C-alpha positions in Angstrom: 69.2 -3.6 3.2 66.8 -5.5 5.3 63.5 -4.9 7.6 64.4 -7.1 10.6 62.2 -8.0 14.0 64.2 -9.6 16.5 62.7 -11.3 19.5 64.1 -13.8 22.1 62.3 -16.8 23.1 63.9 -17.9 26.5 62.4 -16.8 29.8 63.3 -16.7 33.3 62.9 -20.3 35.0 64.6 -23.1 37.3 67.1 -25.2 35.2 67.7 -28.7 36.5 71.6 -29.2 37.5 73.7 -32.0 35.9 73.9 -34.2 39.2 70.2 -33.4 40.5 68.6 -36.1 42.2 68.3 -36.0 46.1 66.8 -37.9 48.7 66.3 -36.4 52.4 64.4 -37.7 54.8 62.1 -39.6 52.3 61.6 -36.8 49.9 63.3 -36.9 46.5 64.1 -33.5 44.8 65.8 -32.1 41.6 68.3 -29.5 42.4 67.8 -26.4 40.1 69.8 -23.3 39.1 67.6 -20.5 38.4 67.9 -18.9 34.8 67.3 -15.2 34.5 66.4 -12.3 37.0 63.5 -13.6 39.1 62.1 -12.8 42.6 63.0 -16.3 43.8 60.2 -16.2 46.7 57.5 -16.2 43.8 58.6 -19.7 42.7 57.7 -21.5 45.6 54.5 -23.4 46.5 53.1 -23.1 42.9 52.5 -26.1 40.4 55.4 -26.5 38.2 56.1 -28.5 34.9 59.6 -29.7 33.6 60.4 -29.5 30.0 63.4 -30.4 27.9 65.6 -33.2 26.3 67.6 -36.0 27.7 70.7 -36.9 25.3 71.9 -40.3 25.7 75.3 -41.8 24.5 74.0 -43.9 22.1 72.7 -40.8 20.1 69.0 -41.0 20.8 67.0 -38.0 22.4 64.2 -38.0 24.7 62.1 -35.4 24.9 60.7 -34.5 28.5 57.2 -32.5 28.9 55.8 -33.6 32.2 53.2 -31.3 34.1 51.1 -29.8 31.5 48.1 -32.2 30.6 45.3 -32.5 32.7 46.2 -35.8 33.8 50.0 -35.1 34.5 51.4 -34.9 37.8 52.8 -31.5 38.4 56.0 -30.5 40.9 56.7 -27.7 43.5 59.2 -26.0 45.9 58.3 -26.3 49.3 57.9 -23.2 51.4 57.9 -22.5 55.3 54.6 -22.8 56.9 53.7 -19.3 58.4 53.5 -20.9 62.0 57.3 -21.1 62.1 58.2 -18.4 59.8 59.0 -15.9 62.3 62.6 -15.5 61.1 62.1 -16.0 57.6 60.1 -13.2 57.6 62.5 -10.9 58.6 64.9 -11.4 55.9 64.9 -9.2 52.8 62.9 -10.3 49.7 66.0 -11.0 48.1 67.0 -13.4 50.8 63.9 -14.8 52.1 64.3 -17.8 49.5 67.8 -18.8 48.8 68.8 -19.7 45.3 70.1 -23.5 47.0 66.5 -23.9 48.5 64.7 -23.9 45.0 64.6 -27.7 44.8 61.9 -29.0 43.1 59.9 -31.9 45.1 59.5 -35.1 42.5 58.8 -38.2 44.9 58.0 -39.6 48.1 57.1 -43.4 47.5 60.0 -45.8 48.5 60.8 -48.6 46.4 60.1 -52.2 48.2 63.1 -53.4 49.5 63.6 -57.3 50.2 65.4 -58.2 53.4 68.1 -60.4 52.3 71.1 -60.1 54.5 73.3 -62.0 51.9 72.4 -60.1 49.0 74.2 -57.0 47.9 72.1 -53.6 47.5 73.8 -52.4 43.9 71.4 -49.9 43.4 71.5 -48.3 47.2 67.9 -49.0 47.4 67.8 -49.8 51.2 69.9 -46.4 51.8 67.6 -44.3 49.4 64.3 -46.2 48.8 62.4 -43.1 47.6 65.2 -42.3 45.0 65.3 -45.8 43.7 61.8 -45.5 43.3 62.1 -42.2 41.2 64.8 -43.8 39.0 63.0 -46.9 38.5 59.9 -44.7 37.1 62.5 -42.7 34.9 63.8 -46.1 33.6 60.5 -47.5 32.7 58.7 -44.0 31.6 61.5 -42.6 29.7 64.2 -45.3 29.2 66.9 -43.1 30.9 69.0 -43.8 34.1 70.6 -41.3 36.5 73.7 -40.9 34.3 71.6 -39.8 31.4 70.9 -36.7 33.4 74.4 -35.5 33.0 73.7 -34.5 29.3 70.3 -33.3 29.9 68.6 -29.9 29.4 65.6 -29.9 31.8 63.7 -26.4 32.7 61.1 -26.3 35.1 58.4 -23.5 34.5 54.8 -22.8 35.7 52.5 -25.6 35.0 49.2 -24.9 32.7 48.3 -22.9 29.8 47.7 -19.2 29.3 44.3 -18.0 30.7 41.9 -15.2 29.9 42.4 -12.6 32.9 39.6 -10.6 34.0 35.6 -10.5 33.9 35.7 -9.0 30.5 38.6 -11.4 29.3 40.3 -8.4 27.7 43.9 -9.5 29.2 45.8 -12.8 29.2 47.4 -14.2 32.1 50.3 -16.7 31.2 54.1 -17.8 31.8 57.2 -16.4 29.6 55.1 -13.5 27.7 58.7 -11.7 28.2 59.1 -12.4 25.3 56.5 -14.8 23.2 54.0 -11.8 23.4 56.2 -10.1 20.9 58.1 -13.2 19.4 54.8 -14.9 18.3 53.5 -11.8 16.5 56.8 -11.4 15.0 56.4 -14.8 13.8 52.9 -14.5 12.2 53.8 -10.9 10.5 56.9 -12.8 9.2 54.8 -15.6 7.6 51.9 -13.3 6.2 54.2 -10.9 4.7 54.2 -11.1 1.0 56.3 -9.4 -1.7 58.0 -6.9 0.8 59.7 -4.0 -1.0 63.0 -4.9 1.0 64.1 -8.6 2.2 62.0 -9.1 5.5 63.9 -11.1 8.5 62.5 -12.4 11.7 65.5 -13.6 14.2 63.9 -15.5 17.2 67.2 -15.8 19.6 68.1 -17.6 22.8 69.7 -16.5 25.9 68.6 -13.1 26.2 67.7 -13.0 29.9 71.6 -13.9 30.9 73.4 -11.4 28.5 72.6 -13.1 24.9 75.5 -14.9 25.2 76.3 -18.6 24.0 76.2 -20.0 20.6 72.4 -19.4 20.4 72.2 -15.9 21.7 72.3 -12.9 19.4 76.0 -12.2 20.3 76.9 -15.3 18.3 77.6 -15.1 14.6 75.0 -17.5 13.2 73.1 -14.4 11.7 76.2 -13.0 10.1 76.8 -16.2 8.4 73.5 -17.0 7.5 73.2 -13.4 5.8 77.0 -14.0 4.3 75.9 -17.1 2.4 72.3 -15.4 1.2 74.2 -12.5 -0.1 76.8 -14.8 -1.8 74.1 -16.8 -3.6 72.7 -13.4 -4.5 76.1 -12.7 -6.4 77.3 -10.2 -3.5 80.3 -11.6 -2.4 83.0 -10.5 0.6 82.7 -9.1 4.1 82.1 -5.6 2.8 79.0 -6.4 0.9 77.6 -8.1 4.1 78.6 -4.9 6.1 77.0 -2.6 3.7 73.7 -4.9 3.6 73.4 -4.8 7.5 74.4 -1.2 7.7 71.5 -0.1 5.4 69.0 -2.6 7.3 66.5 -1.3 9.8 65.1 -3.3 12.9 62.5 -3.3 15.5 64.0 -4.9 18.5 60.5 -7.0 19.6 60.9 -6.9 23.4 58.3 -6.2 26.1 58.0 -3.0 28.0 56.9 -2.3 31.6 53.5 -1.5 31.7 52.2 1.2 34.4 50.8 -0.5 37.4 48.9 1.8 39.6 49.6 -0.3 42.7 53.4 0.4 42.3 52.9 3.9 40.8 56.0 5.4 42.6 58.4 3.9 40.3 56.8 5.0 37.0 56.8 8.5 35.4 53.1 8.8 34.1 53.5 10.7 31.0 56.7 8.6 29.8 54.7 5.2 30.7 53.0 2.7 28.8 49.6 1.4 29.6 47.5 -2.0 28.9 45.3 -1.4 25.9 47.1 1.5 24.5 48.7 -0.2 22.0 52.3 -1.2 20.8 55.2 0.4 22.7 58.4 2.0 21.3 61.4 2.7 23.6 63.7 5.0 21.9 66.2 4.0 24.6 66.3 1.4 27.6 69.2 0.6 30.1 69.9 1.8 33.4 71.7 4.3 35.6 72.5 6.9 32.8 71.0 4.9 30.1 73.8 2.2 30.6 73.8 -0.9 28.0 71.0 1.0 26.1 70.7 1.7 22.2 69.2 4.9 21.4 67.4 5.3 18.3 68.1 8.7 16.1 65.4 11.2 15.8 65.1 10.3 12.0 64.5 6.7 12.6 61.7 7.5 15.2 60.0 9.7 12.8 60.1 7.1 10.1 58.7 4.5 12.4 55.8 7.1 13.2 54.8 7.7 9.8 55.0 3.6 9.2 52.5 3.1 12.1 50.2 6.0 11.3 50.1 5.2 7.5 48.9 1.5 8.8 46.6 2.8 11.2 48.4 1.3 14.1 47.6 2.2 17.6 50.9 3.0 19.4 52.6 4.6 22.6 56.0 5.6 23.6 57.5 4.9 26.9 60.7 4.6 29.0 61.4 1.5 31.7 60.1 3.4 34.8 61.6 6.4 36.6 65.1 7.7 36.0 67.4 5.9 38.7 64.4 3.6 39.9 66.0 0.4 37.9 66.3 -0.3 34.1 66.8 -3.2 31.7 68.2 -4.1 28.2 67.3 -5.8 25.1 69.0 -7.2 22.0 68.9 -4.0 20.4 72.4 -2.6 21.1 73.9 -5.9 19.7 72.3 -5.3 16.3 73.1 -1.5 16.3 76.6 -2.2 16.2 76.6 -2.9 12.5 75.4 0.9 11.9 71.6 -0.3 11.0 68.8 1.7 12.7 67.4 -0.1 15.8 64.6 0.7 17.9 63.0 -1.2 21.0 58.8 -2.1 20.1 57.0 -4.5 21.8 53.9 -5.4 24.2 53.3 -3.7 27.8 53.6 -6.3 30.5 52.2 -6.3 34.1 54.3 -8.1 36.7 57.4 -9.0 34.2 59.6 -11.6 35.2 57.1 -13.2 37.7 56.0 -17.0 36.9 52.6 -15.5 35.3 52.7 -12.3 33.5 49.8 -10.2 32.3 49.1 -8.4 29.0 46.4 -6.7 27.0 44.8 -8.8 23.8 44.5 -5.2 22.1 48.4 -4.7 22.5 49.2 -8.1 21.1 47.3 -7.6 18.3 48.6 -4.2 17.6 52.1 -5.4 17.9 51.1 -8.0 15.0 49.9 -5.1 13.3 52.9 -2.8 13.7 55.1 -5.4 13.1 53.5 -6.5 9.7 53.5 -2.9 8.7 57.0 -2.5 9.4 58.2 -5.5 7.5 56.3 -4.3 4.4 57.9 -0.3 4.7 60.0 0.2 1.9 
C-alpha cells in the first residue's frame, strides 16, 4: 500500500473564451467564462493578470504572463458607478453582476488609419481601430494573431503577489490559497520524505473546482495507470495487484477548510469549526444536504491519524464545513475512497474562501507541512 497526499492546483478564475476580442465604443475587451464557484461581483474593478499558453498551428507554444511584474500593465472588469446604480443595487448578490458582463478591458488606443478611398481596408482597422491596435500589439510582442486565440488557454486572475496580512504579519493574503496552501506543503513534505516505511506519493490534480473531470482531473485514469506501471516494474502484474495495492493505501485529501469568521458567525457551529492559528484541520466528512457527495472517514482511521499527529507533536483541530443545512462543499476524497482505501480530508483553514484574495495563518500552513510529513513517514 501507499501513503498518499492529494491536493488540487486549480483555483476559481476567469477563463478567456475562444473568440474573445470585441470592440465597443472604442473599448476592447476579452470575453470570459468564469471557472469554479465565485461571487461574480468580487471580480469587478480589481487589477487582474493574464496567464496561460497560446498554441499555434506550426506546433510552437507561446507562454503568456502579463500583469505580475511591477512594470506590467494590468487589466480589469468595469463596474457601474454608484451614482447610476439604483437599479443594480436592488438586485440580489448573485445577479448584480451577470456572467456575460465579466469582460476584461485590454485596450483603448486606436491604430492610425490612413485615409485612402481607393485602398481596401483588409484588416477592418477603420471599423475597429482599437481592436486593430491590440492585434498589432499581440503580433509584435507575442507573435500571435487573432486566429491563434482559438487554440489558447488564457486564465485571468488577480494581479500581484501574496502579502503579509496584519500588523503582526501572522497571516497571508493571496490568490488561490484554495488549494495552494495545501498543495505546496504537500509537495515540500514529499520532497523531504527520505526512506519512508511505505511508498509515499503526492498527487497534484486539476479541475477540482468543476468536479474533478477531464484528462487532468482526479476522475481520470492517470493515477491508476501510473501505479499499474510501477507495480509491473516491481513484478506485481495485473489488475488484481493494482486493486490490492490501492485498497491497502491511506490518503490525506489535502484541501482547505472554512475558518471560523466572527463577522459571519451565524453560518458556523463554534465547537465544530476550525480557527486560524490553531493548526492543521481534519474534516471527517464534507458534503452538503445530509453529507451528500462526501467521503466519511471511519473511526479506526481517524484514531490512527490522531496517533500519528500526536506522536509527531503536530497541532491539529477537527471541523465541519459550517452549520448543518448552511451549505457545504466537496473535495477529491470520495474519488480515491472508491478504491477501498482509507481517506480523510485534511488542510489549512481559510478566510474568504473562493474570493479573489483569501487569508490563511502562517502557523496553520507550517503545521500542515509538519502533519503531511509525519503522515508520509507513517508505517
